[in-house]
C-alpha positions in Angstrom: -0.1 0.1 -0.1 2.6 2.5 0.9 4.6 1.6 -2.2 1.4 2.8 -4.2 0.9 5.8 -2.6 4.6 6.4 -3.2 4.4 5.4 -6.8 1.4 7.6 -7.5 3.1 10.6 -5.8 6.2 10.5 -7.7 4.2 10.1 -11.1 2.0 13.2 -9.6 5.2 15.1 -9.2 6.5 14.2 -12.7 3.7 15.9 -14.5 4.3 18.5 -12.2 7.6 19.2 -13.3 7.0 18.8 -16.4 4.6 21.6 -16.5 7.0 23.6 -14.8 9.6 23.7 -17.0 6.9 24.1 -19.9 5.4 27.0 -18.6 8.6 28.3 -17.6 9.8 28.4 -21.1 6.7 30.5 -22.3 6.2 32.4 -18.8 4.2 35.3 -19.2 5.7 38.8 -18.6 4.1 40.5 -15.4 4.8 44.1 -13.7 3.1 46.0 -11.2 2.3 49.4 -12.5 1.4 52.1 -10.5 0.4 55.8 -11.0 0.4 58.7 -8.6 -2.0 61.2 -10.3 -1.2 64.1 -7.9 0.8 66.0 -10.1 -2.4 66.7 -12.5 -4.5 68.2 -9.4 -6.5 66.9 -6.9 -10.1 66.7 -7.8 -9.7 67.2 -11.4 -11.4 65.5 -13.9 -9.5 63.6 -17.1 -8.7 60.4 -18.2 -6.1 57.9 -18.5 -5.7 56.3 -21.6 -4.1 52.5 -22.0 -2.8 51.5 -25.3 -1.2 48.2 -26.7 -0.1 47.8 -30.1 1.9 46.0 -32.7 2.5 45.5 -36.6 -0.3 44.0 -38.7 0.4 40.3 -39.3 2.7 40.0 -36.7 1.8 36.4 -34.1 -0.7 37.6 -31.5 0.2 38.9 -28.6 -2.5 40.0 -25.2 -1.6 42.6 -22.6 -4.1 41.9 -19.6 -4.7 44.8 -17.1 -5.6 43.1 -13.8 -6.2 43.6 -10.2 -7.0 47.1 -10.9 -6.8 49.4 -7.4 -7.9 53.2 -7.4 -10.2 53.0 -10.2 -13.9 53.2 -10.2 -14.9 50.1 -11.3 -18.1 51.2 -12.5 -18.2 49.8 -16.6 -19.6 53.1 -17.8 -16.3 54.7 -16.9 -14.1 52.4 -19.5 -14.4 52.6 -22.9 -12.5 49.8 -24.6 -11.6 50.9 -28.2 -10.3 48.6 -31.5 -9.1 45.0 -30.4 -9.6 45.8 -26.8 -12.5 44.1 -24.1 -13.1 43.7 -20.6 -12.5 40.4 -19.3 -12.9 39.0 -15.9 -11.1 41.4 -13.6 -9.9 43.6 -15.8 -8.9 44.6 -19.6 -7.6 42.4 -22.4 -5.5 44.5 -25.3 -4.1 42.6 -28.5 -1.0 43.7 -30.2 -2.4 44.4 -33.8 -2.0 47.5 -35.7 -5.4 48.9 -35.4 -5.2 51.7 -32.1 -6.2 49.4 -29.3 -6.8 50.9 -26.1 -8.8 51.0 -22.9 -10.2 54.7 -21.9 -10.8 55.5 -18.2 -12.6 58.3 -17.2 -12.3 59.4 -13.6 -11.0 62.0 -11.3 -6.9 63.0 -10.8 -5.2 63.1 -7.3 -5.1 59.5 -6.4 -3.1 56.3 -6.8 -3.9 53.7 -9.1 -2.4 50.5 -9.6 -2.9 47.3 -11.8 -0.8 44.1 -13.1 0.0 44.2 -16.4 0.6 40.7 -18.0 1.9 40.1 -21.4 1.5 36.7 -23.2 1.8 35.3 -26.2 3.9 33.9 -29.1 7.4 35.5 -27.9 8.5 36.1 -31.3 5.5 38.8 -31.6 6.8 40.6 -28.5 9.9 42.9 -30.3 7.0 44.7 -32.5 4.4 45.1 -29.4 4.6 48.2 -27.0 2.3 49.1 -24.0 1.8 53.1 -23.6 -0.1 55.2 -20.8 -1.4 58.8 -21.3 -3.2 61.3 -19.4 -5.8 63.6 -20.6 -7.6 66.6 -19.5 -11.7 66.3 -19.3 -11.6 68.0 -23.0 -9.5 64.9 -24.7 -6.0 66.8 -24.7 -2.9 65.2 -23.7 -1.2 66.5 -20.4 2.9 66.9 -19.7 3.7 64.2 -22.5 3.6 60.5 -22.5 3.3 59.0 -18.7 5.0 55.5 -19.6 6.2 53.6 -23.1 6.9 50.0 -22.3 8.7 47.9 -25.4 10.2 45.0 -26.0 14.1 44.8 -27.0 16.2 42.2 -27.6 18.3 40.8 -24.2 21.6 39.9 -24.4 20.6 36.1 -25.5 18.3 37.3 -28.2 15.1 36.7 -26.2 12.3 39.3 -25.8 13.1 41.9 -22.8 10.5 44.1 -21.4 12.0 47.8 -21.3 10.9 51.2 -20.3 11.1 53.9 -23.2 9.9 56.8 -21.4 8.3 57.0 -18.0 7.2 60.1 -16.2 9.1 59.4 -12.8 6.6 62.1 -11.0 3.7 59.9 -11.8 4.8 56.2 -13.0 6.4 53.1 -11.4 6.6 50.0 -12.9 8.2 46.9 -10.8 8.0 43.0 -10.5 4.9 41.8 -8.4 5.6 39.8 -5.2 7.3 36.7 -6.2 4.8 33.7 -6.2 6.2 30.1 -5.6 6.9 28.3 -8.9 5.3 24.9 -9.4 8.6 23.1 -9.3 9.3 24.7 -5.9 6.5 23.5 -4.6 6.8 20.2 -6.0 10.2 19.9 -4.0 8.6 20.9 -0.9 6.0 18.3 -1.3 8.7 15.6 -1.6 10.4 16.8 1.3 7.3 16.2 3.3 6.5 12.9 1.7 10.1 12.0 2.8 9.3 13.1 6.1 6.4 10.8 6.2 7.8 7.8 5.3 10.5 8.3 7.9 8.2 8.7 10.7 6.1 5.7 9.3 9.5 3.5 9.2 10.3 4.7 13.1 6.7 3.9 14.2 
């Protein structure tokens, strides 16, 4: 009975490690984006425009905005354009050549944040960039572009997300808090199994 349990566990562990390896090879790029709009004036009405674009014919890449904080989540405040749409917990934008954006109508002065997850064909990332604009209540851009992110080639040729331009008084971009990967969890589970087996033998 004990050998059967161990065999089943090891098979499950192997599948978990295999999944981890494949998911790591196709890992999404995730960044925490924070926008402090105090510089625009507390209580001032305006817009935040989130854009994601690529080139026509490039393999599909999706930018997903999730875990939105500081936003008034009334759907009437958000206007997706082009290949952008609301998804559970946020918005998804494709990297097609048409202008793709999510326009948020709100009030400046507070802090807005969200997780930006970019996923899809790695070969298409070089053609994709994500940007943020601030507009006044008449739709006129305020003080230049807030943020512009684009993939460039790293030393090994892989796509690497870089900040092309940023208004440091407004925006910050950081890696989110680390979450244990499946491989780490599997190794921890293997250690617990070994402890359990040792206790059974002593008993």
